[in-house]
TIVO-2410 file (N, C-alpha, C; in nm, 3 decimals):
# residues 120
REC num residu      c1      c2      c3 atome chaine
REC   1      M   0.069  -0.123  -0.014     N      A
REC   1      M   0.005  -0.005  -0.011    CA      A
REC   1      M   0.069   0.129  -0.003     C      A
REC   2      I   0.192   0.121   0.069     N      A
REC   2      I   0.277   0.244   0.079    CA      A
REC   2      I   0.328   0.278  -0.040     C      A
REC   3      S   0.383   0.174  -0.114     N      A
REC   3      S   0.442   0.195  -0.260    CA      A
REC   3      S   0.347   0.250  -0.344     C      A
REC   4      N   0.225   0.197  -0.336     N      A
REC   4      N   0.106   0.246  -0.431    CA      A
REC   4      N   0.089   0.399  -0.419     C      A
REC   5      R   0.082   0.441  -0.280     N      A
REC   5      R   0.065   0.582  -0.255    CA      A
REC   5      R   0.170   0.672  -0.288     C      A
REC   6      S   0.295   0.613  -0.284     N      A
REC   6      S   0.416   0.711  -0.330    CA      A
REC   6      S   0.415   0.702  -0.494     C      A
REC   7      Y   0.352   0.610  -0.544     N      A
REC   7      Y   0.358   0.609  -0.704    CA      A
REC   7      Y   0.246   0.714  -0.738     C      A
REC   8      R   0.133   0.726  -0.680     N      A
REC   8      R   0.041   0.823  -0.711    CA      A
REC   8      R   0.104   0.966  -0.683     C      A
REC   9      F   0.177   0.973  -0.572     N      A
REC   9      F   0.222   1.120  -0.540    CA      A
REC   9      F   0.334   1.157  -0.645     C      A
REC  10      S   0.410   1.066  -0.688     N      A
REC  10      S   0.516   1.095  -0.798    CA      A
REC  10      S   0.439   1.133  -0.938     C      A
REC  11      L   0.322   1.072  -0.952     N      A
REC  11      L   0.272   1.087  -1.070    CA      A
REC  11      L   0.206   1.228  -1.065     C      A
REC  12      K   0.132   1.253  -0.950     N      A
REC  12      K   0.077   1.391  -0.928    CA      A
REC  12      K   0.184   1.499  -0.959     C      A
REC  13      A   0.309   1.464  -0.905     N      A
REC  13      A   0.403   1.555  -0.906    CA      A
REC  13      A   0.462   1.580  -1.043     C      A
REC  14      C   0.464   1.458  -1.121     N      A
REC  14      C   0.504   1.473  -1.261    CA      A
REC  14      C   0.407   1.561  -1.359     C      A
REC  15      V   0.267   1.541  -1.324     N      A
REC  15      V   0.173   1.612  -1.397    CA      A
REC  15      V   0.165   1.759  -1.363     C      A
REC  16      F   0.195   1.797  -1.232     N      A
REC  16      F   0.189   1.929  -1.180    CA      A
REC  16      F   0.326   2.004  -1.240     C      A
REC  17      G   0.436   1.933  -1.255     N      A
REC  17      G   0.536   1.973  -1.288    CA      A
REC  17      G   0.530   2.007  -1.445     C      A
REC  18      A   0.477   1.909  -1.528     N      A
REC  18      A   0.464   1.951  -1.671    CA      A
REC  18      A   0.356   2.055  -1.696     C      A
REC  19      A   0.261   2.058  -1.599     N      A
REC  19      A   0.169   2.175  -1.615    CA      A
REC  19      A   0.244   2.318  -1.593     C      A
REC  20      C   0.319   2.302  -1.488     N      A
REC  20      C   0.410   2.441  -1.476    CA      A
REC  20      C   0.496   2.468  -1.595     C      A
REC  21      L   0.551   2.348  -1.660     N      A
REC  21      L   0.647   2.372  -1.750    CA      A
REC  21      L   0.600   2.419  -1.878     C      A
REC  22      F   0.493   2.386  -1.935     N      A
REC  22      F   0.426   2.444  -2.034    CA      A
REC  22      F   0.396   2.578  -2.055     C      A
REC  23      P   0.327   2.630  -1.955     N      A
REC  23      P   0.284   2.769  -1.936    CA      A
REC  23      P   0.428   2.866  -1.941     C      A
REC  24      S   0.545   2.829  -1.876     N      A
REC  24      S   0.649   2.895  -1.866    CA      A
REC  24      S   0.727   2.898  -2.017     C      A
REC  25      T   0.707   2.794  -2.092     N      A
REC  25      T   0.764   2.804  -2.230    CA      A
REC  25      T   0.699   2.887  -2.304     C      A
REC  26      F   0.550   2.911  -2.287     N      A
REC  26      F   0.475   2.986  -2.355    CA      A
REC  26      F   0.499   3.137  -2.329     C      A
REC  27      S   0.516   3.146  -2.202     N      A
REC  27      S   0.563   3.303  -2.148    CA      A
REC  27      S   0.701   3.331  -2.209     C      A
REC  28      M   0.781   3.251  -2.222     N      A
REC  28      M   0.913   3.287  -2.275    CA      A
REC  28      M   0.915   3.304  -2.401     C      A
REC  29      A   0.819   3.267  -2.487     N      A
REC  29      A   0.803   3.293  -2.637    CA      A
REC  29      A   0.741   3.436  -2.627     C      A
REC  30      S   0.645   3.473  -2.552     N      A
REC  30      S   0.587   3.601  -2.554    CA      A
REC  30      S   0.679   3.701  -2.492     C      A
REC  31      D   0.778   3.661  -2.421     N      A
REC  31      D   0.873   3.745  -2.363    CA      A
REC  31      D   0.971   3.792  -2.462     C      A
REC  32      T   1.004   3.704  -2.535     N      A
REC  32      T   1.103   3.743  -2.648    CA      A
REC  32      T   1.050   3.823  -2.754     C      A
REC  33      Q   0.924   3.808  -2.771     N      A
REC  33      Q   0.856   3.912  -2.882    CA      A
REC  33      Q   0.860   4.037  -2.814     C      A
REC  34      S   0.836   4.059  -2.679     N      A
REC  34      S   0.829   4.200  -2.630    CA      A
REC  34      S   0.942   4.242  -2.553     C      A
REC  35      L   1.048   4.172  -2.573     N      A
REC  35      L   1.197   4.213  -2.525    CA      A
REC  35      L   1.236   4.345  -2.560     C      A
REC  36      S   1.224   4.370  -2.689     N      A
REC  36      S   1.262   4.509  -2.724    CA      A
REC  36      S   1.165   4.614  -2.685     C      A
REC  37      Q   1.038   4.586  -2.663     N      A
REC  37      Q   0.933   4.676  -2.605    CA      A
REC  37      Q   0.981   4.716  -2.456     C      A
REC  38      K   1.010   4.610  -2.398     N      A
REC  38      K   1.087   4.604  -2.238    CA      A
REC  38      K   1.199   4.690  -2.226     C      A
REC  39      A   1.293   4.670  -2.333     N      A
REC  39      A   1.403   4.746  -2.340    CA      A
REC  39      A   1.370   4.894  -2.346     C      A
REC  40      D   1.289   4.918  -2.452     N      A
REC  40      D   1.246   5.051  -2.469    CA      A
REC  40      D   1.171   5.124  -2.347     C      A
REC  41      A   1.090   5.043  -2.277     N      A
REC  41      A   1.036   5.090  -2.176    CA      A
REC  41      A   1.138   5.126  -2.059     C      A
REC  42      A   1.240   5.035  -2.025     N      A
REC  42      A   1.346   5.059  -1.933    CA      A
REC  42      A   1.417   5.171  -1.974     C      A
REC  43      R   1.446   5.199  -2.089     N      A
REC  43      R   1.534   5.320  -2.126    CA      A
REC  43      R   1.450   5.441  -2.110     C      A
REC  44      E   1.303   5.434  -2.127     N      A
REC  44      E   1.210   5.559  -2.095    CA      A
REC  44      E   1.221   5.579  -1.966     C      A
REC  45      Q   1.212   5.482  -1.877     N      A
REC  45      Q   1.205   5.483  -1.732    CA      A
REC  45      Q   1.332   5.536  -1.673     C      A
REC  46      S   1.446   5.500  -1.725     N      A
REC  46      S   1.593   5.547  -1.684    CA      A
REC  46      S   1.597   5.679  -1.711     C      A
REC  47      Q   1.555   5.730  -1.827     N      A
REC  47      Q   1.562   5.869  -1.866    CA      A
REC  47      Q   1.475   5.952  -1.790     C      A
REC  48      K   1.360   5.923  -1.757     N      A
REC  48      K   1.259   5.993  -1.663    CA      A
REC  48      K   1.336   5.990  -1.526     C      A
REC  49      L   1.386   5.883  -1.472     N      A
REC  49      L   1.445   5.886  -1.339    CA      A
REC  49      L   1.564   5.969  -1.335     C      A
REC  50      E   1.654   5.986  -1.438     N      A
REC  50      E   1.756   6.079  -1.438    CA      A
REC  50      E   1.730   6.211  -1.452     C      A
REC  51      L   1.612   6.247  -1.527     N      A
REC  51      L   1.571   6.400  -1.537    CA      A
REC  51      L   1.497   6.425  -1.399     C      A
REC  52      E   1.437   6.338  -1.305     N      A
REC  52      E   1.390   6.364  -1.188    CA      A
REC  52      E   1.505   6.391  -1.073     C      A
REC  53      Q   1.593   6.315  -1.094     N      A
REC  53      Q   1.735   6.319  -1.021    CA      A
REC  53      Q   1.804   6.452  -1.041     C      A
REC  54      L   1.813   6.493  -1.157     N      A
REC  54      L   1.890   6.601  -1.188    CA      A
REC  54      L   1.776   6.723  -1.148     C      A
REC  55      Q   1.676   6.725  -1.153     N      A
REC  55      Q   1.579   6.837  -1.118    CA      A
REC  55      Q   1.594   6.851  -0.970     C      A
REC  56      K   1.593   6.729  -0.890     N      A
REC  56      K   1.604   6.742  -0.735    CA      A
REC  56      K   1.751   6.791  -0.706     C      A
REC  57      A   1.835   6.760  -0.780     N      A
REC  57      A   1.974   6.821  -0.753    CA      A
REC  57      A   1.991   6.970  -0.772     C      A
REC  58      R   1.917   7.013  -0.887     N      A
REC  58      R   1.900   7.160  -0.907    CA      A
REC  58      R   1.824   7.230  -0.777     C      A
REC  59      D   1.724   7.178  -0.748     N      A
REC  59      D   1.633   7.222  -0.636    CA      A
REC  59      D   1.713   7.233  -0.508     C      A
REC  60      A   1.813   7.138  -0.481     N      A
REC  60      A   1.880   7.133  -0.356    CA      A
REC  60      A   1.984   7.239  -0.365     C      A
REC  61      A   2.051   7.246  -0.485     N      A
REC  61      A   2.151   7.342  -0.507    CA      A
REC  61      A   2.087   7.503  -0.492     C      A
REC  62      G   1.977   7.515  -0.543     N      A
REC  62      G   1.898   7.638  -0.523    CA      A
REC  62      G   1.887   7.668  -0.375     C      A
REC  63      E   1.826   7.582  -0.303     N      A
REC  63      E   1.803   7.594  -0.169    CA      A
REC  63      E   1.926   7.619  -0.083     C      A
REC  64      T   2.042   7.563  -0.129     N      A
REC  64      T   2.181   7.581  -0.054    CA      A
REC  64      T   2.225   7.722  -0.081     C      A
REC  65      Q   2.201   7.781  -0.216     N      A
REC  65      Q   2.246   7.919  -0.238    CA      A
REC  65      Q   2.146   7.992  -0.157     C      A
REC  66      A   2.041   7.971  -0.143     N      A
REC  66      A   1.934   8.064  -0.067    CA      A
REC  66      A   1.978   8.074   0.082     C      A
REC  67      R   2.019   7.951   0.146     N      A
REC  67      R   2.058   7.948   0.278    CA      A
REC  67      R   2.191   8.033   0.295     C      A
REC  68      E   2.273   7.997   0.208     N      A
REC  68      E   2.408   8.095   0.199    CA      A
REC  68      E   2.393   8.231   0.204     C      A
REC  69      K   2.312   8.292   0.111     N      A
REC  69      K   2.282   8.425   0.109    CA      A
REC  69      K   2.225   8.468   0.233     C      A
REC  70      K   2.129   8.403   0.304     N      A
REC  70      K   2.058   8.428   0.427    CA      A
REC  70      K   2.175   8.456   0.526     C      A
REC  71      I   2.272   8.352   0.545     N      A
REC  71      I   2.359   8.349   0.655    CA      A
REC  71      I   2.456   8.460   0.608     C      A
REC  72      Y   2.499   8.489   0.482     N      A
REC  72      Y   2.604   8.588   0.451    CA      A
REC  72      Y   2.536   8.729   0.490     C      A
REC  73      K   2.398   8.738   0.470     N      A
REC  73      K   2.334   8.867   0.512    CA      A
REC  73      K   2.333   8.888   0.663     C      A
REC  74      K   2.328   8.783   0.736     N      A
REC  74      K   2.315   8.794   0.874    CA      A
REC  74      K   2.461   8.817   0.926     C      A
REC  75      M   2.566   8.785   0.853     N      A
REC  75      M   2.706   8.807   0.881    CA      A
REC  75      M   2.752   8.955   0.848     C      A
REC  76      Q   2.693   9.028   0.768     N      A
REC  76      Q   2.707   9.152   0.722    CA      A
REC  76      Q   2.681   9.257   0.845     C      A
REC  77      P   2.735   9.352   0.846     N      A
REC  77      P   2.692   9.457   0.964    CA      A
REC  77      P   2.557   9.511   0.920     C      A
REC  78      N   2.477   9.533   1.016     N      A
REC  78      N   2.355   9.598   0.975    CA      A
REC  78      N   2.362   9.731   0.951     C      A
REC  79      D   2.282   9.798   0.868     N      A
REC  79      D   2.296   9.954   0.845    CA      A
REC  79      D   2.274  10.025   0.979     C      A
REC  80      W   2.182   9.987   1.057     N      A
REC  80      W   2.173  10.045   1.184    CA      A
REC  80      W   2.270  10.038   1.287     C      A
REC  81      E   2.351   9.936   1.288     N      A
REC  81      E   2.469   9.898   1.357    CA      A
REC  81      E   2.574   9.991   1.316     C      A
REC  82      A   2.591  10.009   1.196     N      A
REC  82      A   2.705  10.097   1.131    CA      A
REC  82      A   2.672  10.249   1.159     C      A
REC  83      E   2.541  10.281   1.142     N      A
REC  83      E   2.518  10.416   1.174    CA      A
REC  83      E   2.543  10.448   1.320     C      A
REC  84      Q   2.501  10.360   1.413     N      A
REC  84      Q   2.531  10.387   1.554    CA      A
REC  84      Q   2.687  10.396   1.591     C      A
REC  85      R   2.744  10.312   1.516     N      A
REC  85      R   2.896  10.314   1.541    CA      A
REC  85      R   2.956  10.468   1.501     C      A
REC  86      V   2.907  10.498   1.377     N      A
REC  86      V   2.956  10.625   1.315    CA      A
REC  86      V   2.913  10.731   1.415     C      A
REC  87      K   2.779  10.743   1.459     N      A
REC  87      K   2.730  10.845   1.567    CA      A
REC  87      K   2.796  10.847   1.692     C      A
REC  88      A   2.839  10.736   1.744     N      A
REC  88      A   2.914  10.711   1.872    CA      A
REC  88      A   3.051  10.783   1.869     C      A
REC  89      K   3.112  10.741   1.731     N      A
REC  89      K   3.240  10.811   1.729    CA      A
REC  89      K   3.243  10.957   1.708     C      A
REC  90      K   3.140  11.012   1.628     N      A
REC  90      K   3.132  11.154   1.614    CA      A
REC  90      K   3.103  11.222   1.753     C      A
REC  91      Q   3.023  11.158   1.837     N      A
REC  91      Q   3.003  11.210   1.975    CA      A
REC  91      Q   3.114  11.210   2.051     C      A
REC  92      F   3.194  11.111   2.032     N      A
REC  92      F   3.314  11.088   2.101    CA      A
REC  92      F   3.431  11.207   2.079     C      A
REC  93      V   3.424  11.229   1.948     N      A
REC  93      V   3.527  11.334   1.886    CA      A
REC  93      V   3.481  11.474   1.935     C      A
REC  94      E   3.339  11.508   1.943     N      A
REC  94      E   3.291  11.633   1.973    CA      A
REC  94      E   3.317  11.651   2.138     C      A
REC  95      R   3.300  11.533   2.208     N      A
REC  95      R   3.321  11.547   2.365    CA      A
REC  95      R   3.475  11.578   2.382     C      A
REC  96      E   3.561  11.513   2.322     N      A
REC  96      E   3.705  11.545   2.339    CA      A
REC  96      E   3.751  11.659   2.285     C      A
REC  97      S   3.684  11.737   2.184     N      A
REC  97      S   3.721  11.859   2.161    CA      A
REC  97      S   3.679  11.950   2.244     C      A
REC  98      R   3.544  11.938   2.311     N      A
REC  98      R   3.480  12.018   2.411    CA      A
REC  98      R   3.576  12.016   2.519     C      A
REC  99      E   3.622  11.897   2.575     N      A
REC  99      E   3.724  11.886   2.673    CA      A
REC  99      E   3.826  11.967   2.653     C      A
REC 100      G   3.901  11.958   2.541     N      A
REC 100      G   4.004  12.025   2.503    CA      A
REC 100      G   4.002  12.174   2.500     C      A
REC 101      K   3.887  12.205   2.461     N      A
REC 101      K   3.839  12.362   2.467    CA      A
REC 101      K   3.831  12.424   2.615     C      A
REC 102      Y   3.774  12.324   2.689     N      A
REC 102      Y   3.761  12.387   2.838    CA      A
REC 102      Y   3.895  12.392   2.909     C      A
REC 103      L   3.993  12.298   2.881     N      A
REC 103      L   4.123  12.288   2.934    CA      A
REC 103      L   4.191  12.393   2.891     C      A
REC 104      R   4.184  12.426   2.746     N      A
REC 104      R   4.276  12.538   2.704    CA      A
REC 104      R   4.204  12.663   2.777     C      A
REC 105      E   4.082  12.681   2.784     N      A
REC 105      E   4.031  12.820   2.843    CA      A
REC 105      E   4.051  12.816   3.013     C      A
REC 106      A   4.082  12.694   3.061     N      A
REC 106      A   4.116  12.699   3.196    CA      A
REC 106      A   4.274  12.740   3.195     C      A
REC 107      R   4.351  12.690   3.125     N      A
REC 107      R   4.481  12.730   3.119    CA      A
REC 107      R   4.506  12.878   3.094     C      A
REC 108      E   4.434  12.934   3.002     N      A
REC 108      E   4.466  13.069   2.974    CA      A
REC 108      E   4.399  13.160   3.097     C      A
REC 109      A   4.304  13.119   3.165     N      A
REC 109      A   4.255  13.200   3.273    CA      A
REC 109      A   4.350  13.175   3.382     C      A
REC 110      A   4.413  13.066   3.413     N      A
REC 110      A   4.513  13.036   3.505    CA      A
REC 110      A   4.636  13.138   3.473     C      A
REC 111      S   4.670  13.155   3.366     N      A
REC 111      S   4.790  13.221   3.323    CA      A
REC 111      S   4.769  13.363   3.335     C      A
REC 112      K   4.642  13.429   3.324     N      A
REC 112      K   4.643  13.583   3.342    CA      A
REC 112      K   4.640  13.614   3.473     C      A
REC 113      E   4.669  13.760   3.507     N      A
REC 113      E   4.664  13.800   3.641    CA      A
REC 113      E   4.520  13.824   3.665     C      A
REC 114      R   4.523  13.796   3.800     N      A
REC 114      R   4.377  13.821   3.848    CA      A
REC 114      R   4.361  13.944   3.891     C      A
REC 115      K   4.256  14.011   3.848     N      A
REC 115      K   4.220  14.141   3.881    CA      A
REC 115      K   4.096  14.156   3.955     C      A
REC 116      I   4.117  14.100   4.082     N      A
REC 116      I   3.995  14.111   4.162    CA      A
REC 116      I   3.993  14.236   4.243     C      A
REC 117      P   3.889  14.284   4.249     N      A
REC 117      P   3.892  14.420   4.340    CA      A
REC 117      P   3.911  14.398   4.486     C      A
REC 118      K   3.984  14.481   4.544     N      A
REC 118      K   4.006  14.461   4.669    CA      A
REC 118      K   3.886  14.524   4.751     C      A
REC 119      P   3.847  14.461   4.867     N      A
REC 119      P   3.742  14.513   4.935    CA      A
REC 119      P   3.766  14.657   5.015     C      A
REC 120      F   3.685  14.716   5.027     N      A
REC 120      F   3.721  14.853   5.100    CA      A
REC 120      F   3.718  14.849   5.241     C      A
***
């Protein structure tokens, strides 16, 4: 009985294998006919992918340049800051010249003879 069952199993396996073999040979025949079509489709897909990647690279480069410009602007002195520096320097020079003027007048006054009226 055991041998009889194994014979059936092997027979079923052969039938199943043959059934699988025939459709694959038919599909190979249809594959060879459309192989050039598949190659063309693959070329088109490759070109599309390449164009997409190129566009992504361009976009990334543009974003990088925009970020660089933004950072560069932050690094540049602000107009308000520059104006404040010029204004502070001008005030310092004016204060220094005023102090010099007061010191000069004080020296001149000290070098003069005092003419204070004598009390009666």
